[in-house]
N, C-alpha and C positions, 0 to 999 in steps of 0.2 A: 896948622891946627888939626888936631885929631878929633874926628867926629864919630868916635866909636859909640855905638849904642849899647848901653848896659841892658843885657837881657835879665829878666827875673830868674832867680835860681829855680831849677827844676824841682817840682814837688814829687816826692816819692812817698808811697805809703810806708808807714813805720813797719819794720819787718816782724810784725806780730807781737811786738813787746806789749802793746796795749791789749791785745787779745789774751796773751799769757797772764797778765795781771788780772784781767777780767775773769778768766777761768779760775785762777787761784782764789779770788775773793768771793766767788759765787758757788762753786761746785759743791763744797761740803754742806752748806746750808740748804741748797736746793735738793740734794740727795737725801738729806735727813728728813726734810718735810715731805717729800714724795714717798719715802719709805714708810713714814707714819700714815700717810694718806692711803697708800695702796697695799701696805702690809707685807712687802717683799723687798728687802734691801737690794738683792741682786738685780731684780727687774728694774727697780728705780735707778740704780746706778747705771745699768745699761742704757736706759732711756735718756738719762741726763748726759751720758757720754755721747750718745748718738745726736742729741740736740746740740751739743757743743761742736761736734764734727760739722753739722749742717751750718751752724753759726760761723764757724771758721771758713767754710767754703764761700760764704756770703758776707764775710766780715766787712768789706768796704761799704756795704749797704746797711748791715745790722748795727754797726757801731755808730751810725748816724741817727738811729732811732732815739726817741726820748728815753726809753728804758730798755736797753738790750737784754737785761736779765729777764724782763717780762716776756720778751720774744722767746728766749731759750726755755723758760718755764712752760710757756704755751705749747711749744713743740714737744717737750718731754711729756707733758700731760696727754697730748694727743697720741703719742707713741704708746703710753701706758694704757690708755683707753682702748686703742686698737688691739694691744696684747690681751687686755681683759676680755674683749669681745671674742677674739680668737680662742682664748682659753675656755670661755663659756660655750662656744660652739663645739669645741673638742670634748668638753665634759658631757654635754648633752648627747653627742654622738657615741661616746663610750657607754653612757647609761642605756641608750637604745640598743647598742650591740650587746651589752651585758644582759639585757632582758631577753634577748633572742637565744642566748647560749645557756645550756643547763648548768654549767659551773662558771661562776664569774667572781672576780674580785676587782673592784674599781679603786684605783689609787687616786684620790681627789687632789693629790699634789699639794696638800695643805698641811702646814705645821702649826701646832697649837701656839696661841699668842702668849706674849709675856704677861707677867702679873703687873698690876699697876695701871696707870693711865693708858699707856700704849696698848696694853692687852685689851682694855675696855674700848679703846679707839677702834679696834678691829671689828667690834660688834656693830658699829654705826653703818648706816647705808653709805655707799661710795660718795655721793655728793656732800653729805654732812662731814664725812671723814676728811675729804679733800679740803673743804672750807676750813674746818678746824685746824688741820695740819698747816695749811698755808698761813692762816691768820695768827695762830699761836706759836708755831714752831719756826716759821720763817719771818715772823713779824711783818707780814704783808698787810697793807691797808685793805679796807673793804673794797675800795675801787680796784686795787691791784688783784685781789682775789676774784672779783667779778670779771675783770678782763681775762685773767688766766683761765677761768672756768667757762667763759663765754655766756655768762648769765648776768642779770641785772644786779645792782647793789642791794635792792630789796630782797632778791632771792638769796643772796649771800647772807644777809642778816637773818633771814628765816632759817637757813641751814645752820648757821652758827647758834641760833637760839635753840633749835631742835637738838643739835648735837650736844650743847651744854646741858640741856635738861636730861637727855639720855645718859650722858656721862655722870651727871650728879646722882641720878637714880641708881645707876649701876655701881658707882663707887660707894654709895651709902649702903647698898645691899651686901657688898663684899667686905665692909668693915666689921671687925668683931665687936661684940657688945662690950662695954666697959663696966 
């Protein structure tokens, strides 16, 4: 009589097939909404890519989260906010230095916005712009936007309301008379 014990099969993590599918299904939408929110496609793309790199290095843990896309979004937003703060400090330093020199030309590193809604979106304060972009362009729920922005759902609703009102006013002012 053979008393061989059957060992359970070894479990290996899938070789990133699930991460690849996750990346392909999430990258474009997230890049598009963060581009609209922060006004710079290149910076948004870089932040999203870096967030995905971080997710990939932690994939065994991240994939078990209820919403891995929310984790990647949060990381990308934090990266963009850090970049925005660094750019603001740099711009203020340039302005201070320019004021000290007799001849100065400050390159604000800003390109004019597009016409239409995206152009008007640039005129919104950052919190409103981010809330509007995530809610309308990424179809994120109020709860998801609140989580991504680390604010309450009530604050998201406030920013959405203020953003809509500002956009409505800006769009009505830019429409030609009929």
